[in-house]
N, C-alpha and C positions, 0 to 999 in steps of 0.2 A: 440878744437876739440879732441875727444877721440880717442884712438887707433883703436877701432872698426870702427869709422866713417872714419878715414884716410884709413884704409885697404879697406873698402867698396868703397870709392871714387876712389882709385887706380884701383880696379877691374873694376869699371864702365868705367873709362877712357880707360883701355886696351881692354875691351870688345867692346866698341864703335869703337875703332880704327880697331879692327878685323872685326867688322860688316861692317864698311864703305868700307874696302878693298874688302870684299866678295861681297858687293853690287855693287862695281865697275866692277864686272865681273871676279875677280880673284878667281879661285877655289882652295881650299886647298886639297892636297892629303890626303885621309883617312889614319890614322896611322894603321899599322898592329898590330894585337894583340901580345903583348910582355909581358913578366913578368915585374912586376913593379920594378922600381929602383929609387933610390934617387940620384940626380946629384948635387954634391957640386958646389956652386957658390962662388962669392967673399965673403971674410971675414966669412966663415963658414956657410953662409946661404945655405940651401939645397932645391932643387926642386925635387918633385916627378913627375913622368910621367904617373901615373895611379890614377884615381879619387878614386877608392875603397880603395887602399892602403893608400892614403893620408888622406882620411876620417877616416879610422881606426886608423892611427897614431895620428891624431888630437884629436880623442875621447879619446884614451889611455893617451895622454899627457895633456888633458883638454886645448887644444889650439883652436884658431880660425883657420878656413880653408880659405886660400886665393887661389882663382881659377883665373888663368890668361889664356886667350884664345889667341893663336898665329896663324899666317898664315904662312904656310911653304914657300910661295912665297915672303913674306915680312919678312925677318929674323930680328926679334927684339932682339935677344939674346944679342948682345953687349950692347944695350941700357938697357935691363932688368938687366943684371949683374951690370952695372954701377949704375942704380937706386937702386936696392936692396942691393948693396954693399956699398952704401953711409953711412958714419959714422952717419949722422943725422937720418937716418931711422933705424939703427940697434936696438936701444932700443925699437922701436915700433914693430919690427919683432921678438923679443925674444920669444914671446909666440904665434908664428904663424907657421902653417904648410902650405907650398905652393905647388901647383900643376900646371904644364903647360899642357894645352890641345890644340889640333887643334880646329879652329873655328867650324869645322863640327863634333866635337866629339859627340857621342851618349852615354850618361851615364845612367846606370841602378842602382837603389838602391832597394834592396829587390825584385829583379826581375821585377821592374816597371821602365819604362823610365822616366827621369826627363824632 
C-alpha cells in the first residue's frame, strides 16, 4: 500500500469516527475564526488548525494534505498524537502537511464552499 493510500485510509477512518459521533447526537462547537497556527505534536509532526494555511503550505512544499476531522466533545488528541507520533508512521508522514478541523467545519476555496 502506497503512502497516499495509507494517508487516505487514515483520513477516512478518522472522518468516519467523527461522523458517527455527530450522528449520535453530539454537536461540535463551531470553532471561532482565529489566525492560522501550526501546533507541534510528537516527534516533530506539526498540525495546522486552518485549512487555507495548511493547503498553501502543502502546495509550497509539494506535499500531500492530510485533513483530520475531530469532535470537540470527543477529544481524540492523545490518540492522534500517539498515532501520528508512531515511529512506524513517521517515514510516511515526512511529505505530509496535516490539518485538524472540527467535524462541522465549513471550508471555502477560492470563495466557494467545499
